[in-house]
C-alpha positions as CSV (number, residue, x, y, z in Angstrom):
1,M,-76.4,8.2,-13.6
2,Y,-75.6,6.4,-16.9
3,Q,-76.2,7.4,-20.4
4,L,-76.3,4.8,-23.0
5,T,-76.3,4.8,-26.7
6,K,-78.9,2.9,-28.8
7,I,-77.1,-0.1,-30.7
8,S,-78.2,-1.1,-34.1
9,T,-79.2,-4.8,-34.4
10,A,-76.3,-5.4,-36.9
11,L,-74.2,-4.3,-34.0
12,L,-75.9,-6.9,-31.7
13,A,-75.2,-9.7,-34.1
14,I,-71.9,-8.9,-34.2
15,G,-70.3,-8.3,-31.0
16,L,-69.9,-4.3,-30.0
17,S,-66.7,-1.8,-29.4
18,T,-69.2,0.7,-28.5
19,T,-68.8,3.1,-25.5
20,I,-71.6,3.3,-23.2
21,F,-71.8,6.3,-20.5
22,I,-72.6,5.5,-17.0
23,G,-73.5,8.4,-14.6
24,Q,-74.1,11.5,-15.9
25,S,-72.7,10.5,-19.1
26,V,-73.0,9.4,-23.0
27,A,-72.3,6.3,-24.9
28,S,-71.2,6.7,-28.1
29,T,-72.7,5.3,-31.4
30,T,-74.9,6.7,-34.0
31,E,-77.4,7.8,-31.2
32,N,-77.3,9.4,-27.5
33,M,-79.4,8.7,-24.7
34,T,-79.2,9.5,-21.7
35,A,-78.9,6.6,-18.4
36,T,-78.8,6.6,-14.6
37,D,-77.2,4.5,-12.1
38,E,-74.3,3.2,-9.7
39,S,-71.5,5.7,-8.7
40,T,-68.1,4.3,-8.0
41,S,-66.3,4.6,-4.8
42,S,-66.5,8.3,-5.0
43,S,-69.6,10.4,-4.6
44,S,-69.4,12.2,-7.9
45,S,-71.5,11.5,-10.8
46,N,-70.6,11.6,-14.3
47,N,-69.7,7.5,-14.8
48,V,-69.1,5.7,-17.9
49,V,-69.7,2.3,-19.0
50,N,-67.9,1.0,-22.3
51,T,-68.5,-2.4,-24.0
52,S,-65.3,-4.4,-24.1
53,D,-63.5,-4.6,-27.4
54,S,-62.6,-8.7,-26.3
55,A,-63.7,-11.5,-28.3
56,N,-65.4,-13.1,-25.5
57,S,-67.8,-9.5,-24.8
58,T,-70.7,-11.2,-26.5
59,I,-74.3,-9.8,-26.9
60,A,-77.4,-11.9,-26.0
61,N,-79.8,-11.1,-28.8
62,E,-82.7,-13.9,-27.9
63,S,-86.1,-14.1,-29.5
64,A,-89.4,-15.0,-28.1
65,T,-90.0,-17.6,-31.0
66,N,-88.1,-20.1,-28.7
67,R,-90.7,-21.0,-26.6
68,S,-92.0,-24.3,-27.2
69,A,-96.1,-24.6,-26.8
70,T,-95.8,-27.3,-25.2
71,N,-94.0,-26.5,-22.4
72,T,-95.7,-25.5,-18.9
73,P,-94.6,-22.5,-17.7
74,A,-92.3,-23.0,-14.7
75,M,-94.3,-20.8,-12.4
76,E,-98.0,-18.9,-13.1
77,A,-98.2,-15.1,-12.8
78,T,-101.4,-15.5,-11.8
79,G,-101.2,-17.8,-9.1
80,S,-104.5,-19.0,-9.0
81,T,-103.9,-22.5,-9.4
82,V,-100.5,-24.9,-9.1
83,K,-100.0,-27.0,-12.0
84,D,-97.6,-30.0,-12.6
85,K,-94.6,-28.1,-13.4
86,S,-92.3,-31.1,-13.4
87,T,-91.2,-30.8,-17.0
88,D,-89.7,-27.3,-16.3
89,M,-88.2,-27.7,-12.9
90,S,-84.7,-28.1,-12.9
91,P,-84.2,-31.8,-13.6
92,V,-81.7,-33.8,-11.5
93,T,-78.4,-32.9,-13.1
94,N,-76.8,-36.0,-13.2
95,G,-72.9,-35.0,-12.3
96,V,-72.8,-31.8,-14.7
97,S,-74.7,-28.7,-13.6
98,Q,-75.5,-25.4,-15.6
99,K,-75.0,-27.6,-18.8
100,L,-78.2,-26.7,-21.2
101,T,-78.7,-28.8,-24.0
102,G,-81.1,-28.0,-27.2
103,K,-80.3,-25.2,-30.1
104,S,-82.4,-22.6,-28.9
105,K,-81.1,-18.9,-28.8
106,T,-81.4,-18.8,-25.3
107,T,-79.6,-22.2,-24.4
108,V,-77.0,-21.2,-26.7
109,S,-76.5,-17.9,-24.9
110,L,-76.9,-19.3,-21.5
111,N,-74.1,-22.0,-22.2
112,K,-71.8,-19.0,-23.3
113,F,-72.3,-17.2,-20.2
114,L,-72.5,-19.8,-17.6
115,P,-69.3,-21.9,-16.9
116,T,-70.4,-25.6,-17.2
117,I,-69.7,-27.9,-13.8
118,K,-68.8,-31.1,-13.4
119,Y,-69.4,-32.7,-9.9
120,S,-69.6,-36.0,-7.8
121,T,-71.4,-37.3,-5.2
122,E,-69.1,-39.9,-4.3
123,N,-67.2,-39.9,-1.1
124,L,-69.4,-36.9,0.4
125,P,-68.1,-35.4,3.6
126,D,-70.9,-35.6,6.3
127,I,-71.9,-32.1,6.4
128,A,-72.8,-32.5,2.9
129,Q,-74.9,-35.6,3.5
130,K,-76.7,-33.9,6.0
131,V,-77.2,-30.8,3.8
132,N,-78.6,-33.4,1.3
133,S,-80.9,-35.1,3.3
134,A,-82.1,-32.2,5.0
135,N,-85.9,-32.4,5.6
136,W,-88.0,-29.7,7.4
137,Q,-91.4,-30.1,9.5
138,A,-93.8,-27.6,11.3
139,G,-92.3,-26.5,14.6
140,M,-88.4,-27.4,13.7
141,N,-86.4,-24.1,13.4
142,I,-84.4,-23.6,10.0
143,N,-80.9,-24.4,10.9
144,R,-78.2,-24.2,8.5
145,N,-78.4,-27.9,7.0
146,T,-82.1,-27.6,6.5
147,G,-81.7,-23.7,5.1
148,T,-79.1,-24.9,2.6
149,K,-81.7,-27.4,1.3
150,L,-84.5,-24.4,1.1
151,Q,-82.3,-22.3,-0.7
152,A,-81.4,-24.7,-3.2
153,L,-85.1,-25.7,-3.8
154,L,-85.9,-22.2,-4.5
155,N,-83.3,-21.6,-6.6
156,W,-83.7,-24.6,-8.7
157,Q,-87.4,-23.2,-9.5
158,H,-86.1,-20.0,-10.5
159,S,-87.0,-18.2,-7.0
160,G,-83.3,-16.6,-6.4
161,V,-81.9,-15.9,-3.1
162,G,-78.8,-14.5,-4.0
163,S,-75.5,-16.0,-2.5
164,V,-76.5,-19.4,-1.1
165,D,-74.9,-19.1,3.0
166,G,-77.6,-21.5,4.7
167,Y,-79.4,-18.7,6.7
168,W,-82.6,-18.2,6.8
169,G,-82.7,-13.8,5.9
170,K,-83.8,-11.3,4.0
171,N,-83.2,-12.6,0.4
172,T,-84.2,-16.4,1.0
173,R,-87.6,-14.6,2.6
174,K,-88.1,-12.9,-0.2
175,A,-88.0,-15.6,-2.7
176,M,-90.3,-18.0,-0.7
177,Q,-93.1,-15.4,-0.6
178,A,-91.9,-15.3,-4.7
179,F,-92.2,-18.6,-5.1
180,Q,-95.6,-18.7,-3.1
181,K,-97.1,-15.9,-5.0
182,A,-96.5,-17.7,-8.1
183,N,-97.9,-20.9,-6.9
184,G,-101.1,-19.6,-5.4
185,L,-100.1,-20.1,-1.9
186,T,-100.6,-17.8,1.3
187,V,-97.7,-15.6,1.4
188,T,-96.3,-15.9,4.7
189,E,-92.9,-14.4,6.7
190,T,-92.1,-17.8,7.6
191,L,-91.8,-20.9,6.4
192,N,-94.9,-23.0,6.8
193,T,-96.0,-26.6,5.5
194,E,-97.9,-25.6,2.4
195,T,-95.2,-23.9,1.0
196,W,-92.5,-27.0,1.9
197,Q,-94.9,-29.5,0.6
198,A,-95.0,-27.3,-2.6
199,L,-91.0,-27.0,-2.6
200,T,-90.6,-31.0,-2.5
201,K,-93.3,-32.4,-4.3
202,N,-91.0,-33.1,-7.5
203,D,-89.3,-36.0,-7.2
204,K,-86.7,-35.1,-9.6
205,M,-86.2,-32.2,-7.7
206,M,-85.5,-34.0,-4.3
207,A,-83.2,-36.0,-5.9
208,Q,-81.0,-33.6,-6.7
209,P,-77.9,-33.1,-4.4
210,V,-77.4,-29.8,-3.0
211,L,-73.7,-30.0,-1.8
212,V,-71.8,-32.0,-4.6
213,S,-67.7,-32.6,-4.3
214,Y,-65.7,-31.0,-7.3
215,Q,-62.5,-31.2,-8.0
216,L,-60.5,-28.0,-9.0
217,T,-58.9,-27.6,-12.1
218,E,-56.1,-25.5,-13.2
219,A,-58.9,-22.7,-15.1
220,D,-60.3,-22.9,-11.6
221,I,-56.7,-21.7,-9.7
222,N,-55.0,-20.1,-12.5
223,I,-56.8,-17.0,-12.9
224,K,-55.9,-13.3,-12.9
225,T,-56.5,-12.0,-9.5
226,T,-55.6,-8.2,-8.4
227,T,-56.3,-6.1,-5.7
228,I,-59.0,-3.8,-5.8
229,P,-58.0,0.2,-4.9
230,A,-60.6,2.4,-3.4
231,A,-59.8,5.8,-5.9
232,A,-61.5,5.2,-9.4
233,K,-58.0,6.7,-11.0
234,E,-55.9,3.6,-9.4
235,K,-58.9,1.1,-10.4
236,A,-58.1,2.7,-14.0
237,K,-54.4,1.6,-13.8
238,L,-55.6,-2.2,-13.7
239,E,-55.4,-4.5,-16.6
240,G,-58.8,-5.7,-15.2
241,M,-61.2,-5.7,-12.2
242,Y,-60.5,-9.4,-11.5
243,Y,-61.3,-11.2,-8.3
244,E,-59.1,-10.5,-5.6
245,S,-58.7,-14.1,-4.9
246,V,-59.1,-17.6,-6.1
247,T,-62.0,-18.2,-3.6
248,E,-63.9,-15.4,-4.5
249,G,-64.0,-16.6,-8.2
250,L,-64.8,-19.7,-6.6
251,A,-67.5,-18.6,-4.7
252,E,-69.3,-16.5,-7.8
253,K,-69.0,-20.2,-9.6
254,F,-70.7,-21.9,-7.4
255,H,-73.1,-19.1,-6.5
256,I,-72.1,-19.6,-2.9
257,S,-70.9,-16.8,-0.1
258,E,-67.3,-16.9,0.3
259,K,-67.5,-17.7,4.0
260,Y,-69.8,-20.4,3.4
261,L,-67.2,-21.9,0.6
262,K,-64.8,-22.0,3.2
263,S,-66.9,-23.2,6.2
264,L,-67.6,-26.1,4.0
265,N,-63.9,-26.5,3.2
266,P,-62.0,-25.5,6.7
267,T,-58.8,-27.5,5.3
268,A,-58.9,-26.8,1.9
269,S,-55.9,-25.2,0.3
270,F,-57.7,-24.4,-3.0
271,S,-55.2,-25.7,-5.5
272,A,-55.5,-27.7,-8.9
273,G,-56.7,-31.4,-8.3
274,E,-57.8,-30.9,-4.8
275,T,-61.4,-32.0,-4.3
276,I,-63.7,-29.3,-2.4
277,T,-67.3,-29.3,-1.4
278,V,-69.7,-27.0,-3.2
279,Y,-73.4,-25.7,-3.7
280,N,-74.8,-26.9,-6.9
281,P,-76.4,-24.4,-8.9
282,G,-78.7,-26.5,-10.9
283,K,-80.2,-24.9,-14.1
284,P,-81.5,-21.4,-15.0
285,N,-84.2,-20.5,-16.6
286,T,-84.2,-21.2,-20.2
287,K,-87.6,-18.8,-21.2
288,P,-87.1,-16.2,-23.3
289,V,-88.5,-12.9,-21.1
290,S,-90.2,-10.4,-22.3
291,R,-91.2,-8.2,-19.3
292,V,-89.7,-7.8,-16.0
293,V,-90.9,-5.9,-13.1
294,A,-88.6,-3.9,-10.6
295,D,-90.8,-4.1,-7.6
296,R,-89.0,-1.2,-5.1
297,V,-91.3,-2.9,-2.2
298,T,-89.8,-6.4,-2.2
299,E,-86.8,-5.7,-3.7
300,T,-87.2,-8.4,-6.3
301,L,-87.0,-8.3,-10.1
302,Y,-90.0,-10.6,-11.5
303,A,-89.4,-12.3,-14.7
304,Y,-92.1,-13.0,-17.3
305,D,-92.4,-14.8,-20.6
306,A,-94.6,-13.8,-23.4
307,Q,-97.7,-15.4,-22.3
308,D,-97.2,-13.3,-18.9
309,N,-96.0,-16.5,-17.0
310,L,-93.8,-15.6,-14.4
311,V,-90.4,-17.6,-14.9
312,A,-88.2,-16.4,-12.8
313,S,-87.5,-13.9,-9.9
314,Y,-84.0,-12.4,-8.5
315,P,-83.1,-10.6,-5.4
316,T,-82.2,-6.8,-6.2
317,T,-81.2,-3.9,-5.3
318,V,-83.4,-1.0,-6.9
319,G,-83.1,2.6,-6.5
320,S,-82.4,4.6,-2.9
321,T,-84.1,7.6,-1.3
322,A,-81.7,9.8,-2.2
323,T,-81.4,8.6,-6.0
324,P,-84.7,6.9,-6.7
325,S,-85.3,4.7,-9.7
326,P,-87.4,5.9,-12.6
327,T,-91.2,5.1,-12.6
328,G,-93.4,3.8,-15.3
329,T,-92.8,1.1,-18.4
330,H,-89.3,1.6,-19.9
331,T,-87.8,-1.1,-22.9
332,V,-84.5,-3.0,-23.5
333,E,-82.5,-1.0,-25.7
334,V,-78.8,-2.4,-25.2
335,K,-77.4,-5.5,-23.9
336,V,-73.7,-5.8,-22.7
337,H,-71.4,-8.6,-21.7
338,E,-68.3,-7.7,-19.7
339,P,-68.7,-3.8,-20.0
340,N,-66.0,-0.9,-19.2
341,Y,-67.0,1.8,-16.8
342,T,-66.1,5.4,-17.1
343,Y,-65.8,7.8,-14.2
344,T,-66.1,11.3,-14.5
345,A,-65.0,13.0,-11.5
346,D,-66.1,16.6,-10.2
347,D,-63.3,18.5,-11.8
348,G,-63.9,17.0,-15.3
349,S,-61.3,14.4,-15.2
350,K,-62.0,10.7,-16.9
351,A,-60.6,7.2,-15.4
352,I,-62.1,4.8,-17.5
353,I,-62.3,1.2,-15.4
354,P,-61.5,-2.2,-17.3
355,P,-64.1,-4.9,-17.4
356,G,-64.3,-7.7,-14.7
357,P,-66.3,-8.9,-12.2
358,N,-65.2,-6.4,-9.5
359,N,-66.3,-3.8,-12.0
360,P,-69.1,-1.0,-10.4
361,V,-71.8,-2.9,-12.7
362,G,-70.2,-6.5,-12.3
363,M,-70.6,-8.6,-15.9
364,V,-73.2,-7.3,-17.8
365,W,-75.1,-4.0,-18.4
366,I,-78.7,-4.4,-19.8
367,G,-79.4,-0.4,-20.9
368,L,-82.9,0.8,-21.1
369,S,-84.6,3.2,-23.3
370,K,-85.1,5.6,-20.2
371,P,-81.8,7.5,-20.6
372,S,-78.9,6.5,-18.2
373,Y,-80.9,3.6,-16.3
374,G,-80.2,-0.1,-16.7
375,I,-80.3,-3.6,-15.1
376,H,-76.6,-4.5,-14.0
377,G,-74.5,-7.0,-12.0
378,S,-72.6,-6.4,-8.8
379,P,-69.2,-6.7,-7.5
380,D,-70.4,-7.5,-4.2
381,P,-73.2,-10.0,-4.6
382,A,-73.5,-10.7,-0.8
383,R,-74.9,-7.4,-0.2
384,I,-77.6,-7.3,-3.3
385,S,-81.0,-5.9,-1.3
386,R,-78.7,-4.7,1.6
387,Q,-77.2,-1.7,0.0
388,A,-78.3,0.9,-2.1
389,S,-78.4,2.1,-5.8
390,A,-78.2,5.2,-8.0
391,G,-81.7,4.6,-9.9
392,C,-80.9,1.2,-11.4
393,V,-81.5,-2.3,-10.8
394,R,-78.4,-4.3,-9.2
395,L,-78.6,-8.3,-9.7
396,T,-75.8,-10.7,-8.4
397,N,-73.1,-11.3,-11.3
398,W,-74.6,-15.0,-12.0
399,D,-78.1,-13.6,-12.0
400,A,-77.6,-10.8,-14.7
401,L,-76.0,-12.9,-16.3
402,A,-78.9,-15.7,-16.6
403,L,-81.3,-13.1,-17.1
404,L,-78.6,-11.5,-20.2
405,G,-79.1,-14.8,-21.9
406,V,-83.3,-14.9,-21.8
407,I,-84.1,-11.4,-22.2
408,Q,-84.9,-10.1,-25.4
409,N,-84.3,-7.2,-27.2
410,G,-87.5,-4.6,-26.8
411,A,-88.6,-6.5,-23.6
412,T,-90.5,-3.9,-21.4
413,V,-88.8,-2.8,-17.7
414,E,-91.6,-1.6,-15.6
415,F,-90.8,0.0,-12.1
416,K,-93.5,-0.3,-9.2
């Protein structure tokens, strides 16, 4: 269970050194309010999240006023008709992915949170070329090449699949169904011609390469790594909850499973200057989000703009039988990049776990008006929708960062 403190607009504007308690805990600024979610490796509850004091612990403070009235929504909430959304779809990235243009608050925030990726499509290996040219027809099995293409098309149209692994699985099916609902299509358990045609009808989208070549930099390789111990007290002794390996860090950067990254690069040494094959993340949703719905049944978080258009969906873990999520509608009260996590054992002793991607709440904490509940990242993206939550909404770190960049202060959060 998490306890959070309400943070003032002034603090949001300048960054935080505030403490937020997660578990049966309390965040300390000027007011206390209770909050609930994940435990770390122990089953004990009293757990805490703190905002990082470092300069890069930025807080997104977004406004719905950035939405252009001329833009067509990426997905329609009612799904009654399918409109031409070519202007909103992730365009061909022309060698640079996740670099957004413009000066809106959402764009500035997203460029701060998500790494810019410069890539090439020259001299792609055969496997990458097969994925990029993959097509699907009725009656065909979804092999790994077609599966990767399908996952990319869903991601680029902001129906998130979680970690890209090329396999038809639970998260890909859920993303397809979210896309179907948003576009007024028949919701199915398997891919059909109607859905494939809707996914592939945009020429700019289809021209975008799924797998690309990327030259590793010193910054990619010379990252801090650590071995993550099981015990909370031992985690608290670490300088940071860093990645455990360079390949783990690369996998998160490219939104791909670590196993798939390695299989695409079987002879790679993952050293600076080396060119490897990676997944092209495209561009995230840039529309300000004023409402999200956490659906326990579909294990999906649906994000809506101020006009109630569905603009993105993310696979998620929402509560569990033992520790269910709350009910009803709540609001976003605090947004934290790179939170700490304070664990309180049964004997009352505390262990403050430092920030990092392997922190129990990952890279993001979005706290709600419902005491001790929030939306946050995860140290284990491959297990999103496949593990239990202690009441909060878990996302992959990259999805949590993308949401952090666009969700508004005071946005409503509905649990259903």
